[in-house]
N, C-alpha and C positions, 0 to 999 in steps of 0.2 A: 710168193709173198702177197698177202691180201692188202687191200687199199687202206684199211685202218692202220695196219702195221707201217705202211709207207708214210702215211700222214704223221704218225707218231715220230718216226725217224726224221722226217723233214723238219718238224717243229723242234726236235732236239738239236738238229744241226743249226737252225736259225738261232736258237738260244746260245749255243756254243760260240757262234760268231759274234754275239752281242747285238744281233739285229732285232731280236724279238721285242726288246724294250723300246725300239724306235718306231714300232708300228702299233696302230690302234686296232688290235685284233679282238674286237668285241663280239665274238661269235656266240658266246654263251647266253647273251641276253639281248632280245630285240628291244630297241628303244621305243618310247611312246611317240606318237605322231604329233608334232607341234612345229609350226602352226598348221592347222587344217582349215583350208578355205572351203567352206561349204557351198552348196549349189545356189543358195540365196545371197551369197557374198557376206554372210556372217563368218566369223573366224573363231575356231576353238583352239585354245591354248592348253597344253598339258605339261605337267612337270612331275616326274617320278621322284618323290622325296618322302619316304615313309617315316623318317625320324623328325621331319620339320614340324614346327608348331604353327607357323603361319607362312603362307605363300601368296604373293600378290603379283600383279602385272602393272606396269606403268608405260604408257606410250601415247603417241599422237592419234591413235584411233579411238581414244576415250575422251569424254568431255573434259575440257581444261579446268584447271584450278588456279586461283590467283596466289602468287607468292610475292613477298617483298624483296627487292633487289636495290643496290645502291643507285640504280637509275629509275627506280619507281616500281609500280606494280607490274608484274610480268605474268603472261599466260604460260603456266607450266603443264606438262602432260598430266592427264588424269591417272587415278589409281583404282584398281579393282581387286577384290579378294577372290582367290581361287578356293574351290571346295574339294575336300579330300574324300576319296572313296575307300572301300575296304581293302584295296590292293596298294594303298599308299600313293595313288596317282591323284594329283591335284589338277582341277580343270576350271576353265572359265570360257563362256561363249558370249561373244559380242552380239549386238544387233546387226542388221544389214549395214554394210559399210559402202561408201562411195568408192568408185574406181580411183586408186591412188597408190603411191608407195608409202608405206608406214614403217616407223622405227619404234622399238620398244625394248624394255628390260624386264627381267624376272627379279623379284625381290624375295629372298628366302630368309626368314627370321631376321629381317632388317638389313640383309646384305644384298646390294644390287649386283646383278650378274647378267650374263647372256643366257638366252634360252638354250639349254644343253642339247636339245634335239634339232636345232636350226643352225646349219653351218654358215648361213649368210649373215654377215655383220659388216659394220662400217664404223669408222672413227669420226667423231666430231669434236675437235680440240682435245680435251682430256677424257672424253667419254666414248665407250664402245657400245654400239646398239645392235641388237638383232633386227632384221628387216624382212618385210614381205611385200608383195606387190599384187594388187587386185586389178585385173584388166576390165575391159568392157567400157572404157570411157577415158578420162584424163590419163589414167595410169598406162594406157596403151602407148603413149608417147615415150614412156620411160622403159619399155620392154625392148629386148633384143629381138628384132623381127627378121624375117627372110627378105632382107633388102640389101642393096650394096652398102658396105660398111667403110667408114673412114678409118684413119689411123690416128692413134693417140700416142704421142712421143713425149719423153722427158728430155728436155734440151737445156744445156748449160750455155750461158752467155756472159760476156764481160760487161759489167756496169762500172765505167770509170767514175761516174758521179757518186756511186755508193762505195767504191773502192773494194768491190767484191766480185767474184765469180758467182752467178746466181742461176737458179733453175726455173724454167718455164714448163708448163704442160701445153702442148700444141696439138690441136685437132686439125688434120687435113682431110678434106672430103674424099669420098670414093672417086677413084680415077686420077687423083692428083699425081701419083707416082708415074703414071703412064702417059700423061698428057703434057702439052706445052702451054696450056692455058694459064692465064694469070687470074688470081682470085681476090675478091674483097676480104677484109679482115675485121673480125669482131674481137676487141680486147675485153675480156670478161674477168671481173675482179671479185674477190671473196670478201667475207666479213671478218671482224676482229677475232683473233685466235685461229682463223683458218690458214690455209696455205695453198700452194699451187695444186694440191690434190683435191681440194674441196669441191670444186665445180665438176670435176670428172667423176668423183665418187658419190658424194651426197647429192650433187646437182644433176647427175645423169646427163651431162651436157652432150656427150658423144651419141648416146641413144636418141636424145631429142633431135639433134641435128641430122643424124642418119634418117630418122623417120620423117621429119619434115621435108628434107630434100627429096627423099624417095616419093613422097606424096605430092611433090610439086608445089608445096606450100612455102618453101624457103629457097632462096638462091644458094647454090653451092658456095661455101665460104670457109676460110680458115678461122679458127677460134684460138686465140692466145690467152691462156689462163696463167696469170702472174702470181708471184708470191708478194703480197702487199706489205709484208713485214720487212722493211728495207734494211734492218740490221741483221737479217737472217739470210743465209745462203739458200736454204731449201727447207722442206718440211722436216720436222723432228725425226731423227733416226736416219735421215738421208744425207747427212753431212759428216765431215771429219770429226765433228763434236760428239758423234756417237748417239746413244739412245737418251737424248735429253728429254726432260719432261715437258710436254706441250703446255703453253700458258696463254691466257687471254691477253695479258699486258706485256708487250715487248718494247725495248727502246725505240724511239723514233717512229712509233706506230702511226700517229696522226698529228705530226708536227710540221708537215710540208715537205719532208725529205723524200718521201716516195713520189710525190707529184713532181718534184724537181728532177728526179732520176728517170722519170718515165720516158723521155726522149731516147734514152739508151735502149729501151725495149723496142721502140719503133724502128730505130736504126738497125738493130740486129735483125729483126723480122724482115725488113725490106731489103737487107743485104743477103739474106740466106734463104728466102722463100720467094716463089713466084707470086707476087702480090701486085695489085693495082695501087700504086702509091699516090692516090688522089684523095682529097678530103671526102668526097662523096662515096668513096670506096673504103672508108674507115668508120667503124662504130666503136663506142666505148660504153660499157654498162657494168654495174656492180651492185652487190647487196650490202646493206648496212654500212660498215666502214668502207667497203668497196663502192657504195653509192656516194659516200662523201668524197672519196678519191675521184670518182667519175665526174662529179659536179665540179670540183676544183681543177682537175686536169683539163677538162673541156673549157672552163672559164679562163684559165691561164694561157691556153693555146687555142684561141678562138677560130683559127683557120685550119685546124687539124682534123676535126671530126664532123662528119655530116649527120651522124646519128648519136644520140646520147640517151642512156637509160638509167634511171635511178630507181632501184628496187629497195624499198624500205630504208631509204638513205638516212644515214646518221649526220644530218646536215649541220647541226650546231654542236658536235661532240669532239671538236679538235682538242688536243692536249696542249694547253697554253703553258709554255715554260720560258718564254722570252728568247728563244733561239732565232737566229737570223732567217732560217728557212720558213718561218711563219709568215713571211711576206706573201707567200702563196695565198693566204686567207684574207689579205687586205683588200679593201675596196671591191667587195663582191658585186655591188650594184654597177659600178663602172665596168667591171669585167663582163658581167652579163649583158650589158648594153652592147659591147663589142661583139660578143658571141652571137646575139640575135641579129645584130646588124649584118653579120656574115651569113645569115639565113640558113641555119641547119635544117636539113630535110625533116628531121623528127627529133623532138624533145619529149621523152616518154617517162612518166612517173607512175609507179605502182606501190600500193601499201595495203595492209590488212586493217580492217575496221577496229580491231582491238590491239593493234601494235602500239607499244609504248612510245614509238616515235611518230605517232599519228599527228599530234598537234604541231610538231616541228615541220612536218611535211605539209600540213594544211596552211600554216603560216607562209611557207615558201611558195605554195601555189597561189596564195593571195597576192604575194609580191609579184609573181609573174603576170597574173591577171591584171593587176593595177597598172603595170607597164605595157599591157597589150601584147605580151610575148606569147606566141602560140605554143601549146603543149598538148599532149595526149595523156589522159589520166585513166587508170584502172584501179578500182577499189574491190577488194575481195574480203571474204570472211576470214576470221582468225587473226593471229598476231604475227610475231617476229619469228617465222618458222620456214623451214626448207620447203614445205608443201607450197607455200605462196611463191617462193623464189623460183621453183621449177615451173610453175604456171607462168610467171612473168617472163622467163626466158623463152618459153614456148610461144607466147604471144609476141614478144619483142622481135624475135628472130624472123617471124613471118613478115615483118614490116620493113626489113632491111634491104637496101641495095636495089630498090625497084623504081 
């Protein structure tokens, strides 16, 4: 029996067992290559869509555009038109791009979707994005390299204050499982609409820590990535509630309840991991909403953290509804006085020049300066974007526990 006959019979057997429909057997047509990273670090995107009338790409590798939001003007990803050839392939080539991790979408006749030729994608709240990585610079910190790798675990803990079993993402550095050493801890908090998956997926926290530690630029540390939505057990789709739709606004998001429940996280970590349970071996940092949480957690527990990082912090964006938990936000000046009297080793602030929270952060820095409180400041290009927050984590982590 010849090979062609055997293949035909095998395919028939698969179909008879109902397995054929479960597999993506696209042998008949080779896909287009997209994205293609060219030698000069430009990128070519291609979409095979012969019947489409218009194809575009939108992503953070393109010049930004301003859009109106309830919180003011916001830097949104740019948009570029693709050009169709005689085979129905639409294409667009960028200019030379800096080394970075980029996210984007394809828009076909007004419908935003993923790049069908790119299997790599990531979720950010309610949106799915295709992604690509250009090395040779900052993006190298986000790559998986031939270095010792830490472990990323999804861990459930009991929060009596919240009245829930809740989930954490925990990074333990290479060698943790086989050593008896105790490690310092960074508590790393996400932004509004995010969850305990945000920093490990969009933020590339594990890759950043692996690479910094291997390069001798950061101390080995445990990184605890919380779910800052205190009414939520875990990320959407990861709870008994099933495949709930992600949302930006959840109950008790920024009303003090998360800050009040944070000692439950510390107690769990220090009871279940080999950690150094000392102020100068604890750090807390967060982006946007997580920056707000980091500000007020550190201010309300002034002897708990030796290192504080505010990444594009939503300083004045609390949800005021008259609940008792809002006492967390009372008398910030008095709480900051106690925090700085306790002499934190580092108080670090980073924000982009076009971030819609820039003025709030500038006003906060002015407050610290007027009081003579020491802090470290980093200002970057761009707005309220993951590109900046990955940079801030890379910089902040190098300054910890030294």
